[in-house]
LUMTI-338294 format. One record per residue (C-alpha): residue number from 0; residue in one letter; x, z, y. Coordinates in steps of 0.2 Angstrom, whole numbers. Each point is the difference from the previous one (the first is absolute). Last residue first. Example, Ala and Ser with C-alpha at 12.3 -4.5 7.8 and 13.67 -1.06 7.14 Angstrom:
<pts>
{1; 's'; {68; 36; -5}};
{0; 'a'; {-6; 3; -17}};
</pts>
This chain:
<pts>
{106; 'x'; {1114; 801; 1309}};
{105; 'x'; {8; -14; 10}};
{104; 'x'; {10; 13; 11}};
{103; 'x'; {11; 4; -15}};
{102; 'x'; {7; -17; -1}};
{101; 'x'; {18; 4; 4}};
{100; 'x'; {4; 9; -16}};
{99; 'x'; {-12; -7; -13}};
{98; 'x'; {-18; 6; 1}};
{97; 'x'; {-8; 8; -15}};
{96; 'x'; {-18; 2; -5}};
{95; 'x'; {-9; 12; -11}};
{94; 'x'; {-16; 3; -10}};
{93; 'x'; {-18; 5; 0}};
{92; 'x'; {0; 16; 10}};
{91; 'x'; {14; -6; 11}};
{90; 'x'; {19; 2; 0}};
{89; 'x'; {10; -10; 13}};
{88; 'x'; {18; -2; -3}};
{87; 'x'; {12; -5; 14}};
{86; 'x'; {17; -9; 2}};
{85; 'x'; {7; -3; -17}};
{84; 'x'; {11; -15; -3}};
{83; 'x'; {1; 2; -19}};
{82; 'x'; {-19; 2; 0}};
{81; 'x'; {-13; 7; -13}};
{80; 'x'; {-18; 1; -4}};
{79; 'x'; {-9; 8; -15}};
{78; 'x'; {-16; 0; -10}};
{77; 'x'; {-10; 11; -12}};
{76; 'x'; {13; 7; -11}};
{75; 'x'; {-10; 11; -13}};
{74; 'x'; {-3; 18; 4}};
{73; 'x'; {-18; 1; -4}};
{72; 'x'; {-4; 1; 19}};
{71; 'x'; {9; -16; 2}};
{70; 'x'; {18; 1; 6}};
{69; 'x'; {8; -8; 15}};
{68; 'x'; {18; -5; 1}};
{67; 'x'; {10; -3; 16}};
{66; 'x'; {17; -7; 0}};
{65; 'x'; {13; 0; 14}};
{64; 'x'; {16; -8; 5}};
{63; 'x'; {8; 2; 17}};
{62; 'x'; {-5; 18; 4}};
{61; 'x'; {10; 6; 15}};
{60; 'x'; {15; 12; -3}};
{59; 'x'; {9; -8; 15}};
{58; 'x'; {13; -7; -13}};
{57; 'x'; {-14; -9; -9}};
{56; 'x'; {-12; 8; -13}};
{55; 'x'; {-5; -6; -18}};
{54; 'x'; {-13; 1; -13}};
{53; 'x'; {-12; 12; 8}};
{52; 'x'; {-14; 2; -12}};
{51; 'x'; {-17; 5; 6}};
{50; 'x'; {-10; 5; -15}};
{49; 'x'; {-19; 2; 1}};
{48; 'x'; {-13; 11; -7}};
{47; 'x'; {-18; -3; 5}};
{46; 'x'; {-13; 11; 8}};
{45; 'x'; {-1; -10; 16}};
{44; 'x'; {4; 14; 14}};
{43; 'x'; {8; 13; -11}};
{42; 'x'; {10; -11; -11}};
{41; 'x'; {5; -11; 14}};
{40; 'x'; {5; 15; 10}};
{39; 'x'; {11; 6; -15}};
{38; 'x'; {9; -16; -1}};
{37; 'x'; {3; 0; 19}};
{36; 'x'; {7; 17; -2}};
{35; 'x'; {12; -6; -13}};
{34; 'x'; {6; -14; 12}};
{33; 'x'; {2; 13; 14}};
{32; 'x'; {12; 9; -12}};
{31; 'x'; {10; -15; -4}};
{30; 'x'; {2; -4; 19}};
{29; 'x'; {-10; -12; 9}};
{28; 'x'; {9; -12; 12}};
{27; 'x'; {-6; -16; -8}};
{26; 'x'; {-18; 6; 4}};
{25; 'x'; {-13; 4; -13}};
{24; 'x'; {-18; -1; 7}};
{23; 'x'; {-17; 8; -6}};
{22; 'x'; {-14; -11; 6}};
{21; 'x'; {-13; 7; 12}};
{20; 'x'; {-16; 5; -8}};
{19; 'x'; {-13; -13; -1}};
{18; 'x'; {-15; -6; 11}};
{17; 'x'; {3; 14; 13}};
{16; 'x'; {6; -10; 14}};
{15; 'x'; {18; 6; 0}};
{14; 'x'; {4; -10; -16}};
{13; 'x'; {16; -7; 7}};
{12; 'x'; {-6; -18; -1}};
{11; 'x'; {-16; 3; 8}};
{10; 'x'; {6; 9; 16}};
{9; 'x'; {16; -11; 1}};
{8; 'x'; {-12; -15; 1}};
{7; 'x'; {-11; 8; 13}};
{6; 'x'; {15; 5; 10}};
{5; 'x'; {6; -18; 0}};
{4; 'x'; {-17; -7; 4}};
{3; 'x'; {-1; 12; 15}};
{2; 'x'; {17; -5; 6}};
{1; 'x'; {-4; -18; -1}};
{0; 'x'; {-15; 3; 11}};
</pts>
């Protein structure tokens, strides 16, 4: 029973049930070119421009500090989120969420 509840929770949380498109994710291991592809994906999927700015990386080339900016259709800054202990960025049709390193499973 617990396994079934876990499966159903993951099913709803990941958007696999068809209610919403799955969110776009940015992992700490993403390269700059992968970040640019994510920006294009967001534009294609949600019709809005975004900027994902990598502020810093560690010695392993993992993103450690990141800022996400979303622009409205008229080009004005519409919202943002950032983390100086970056772990995971989730981009959805209506915004963003960031988990600090070590807390990625909570998103």
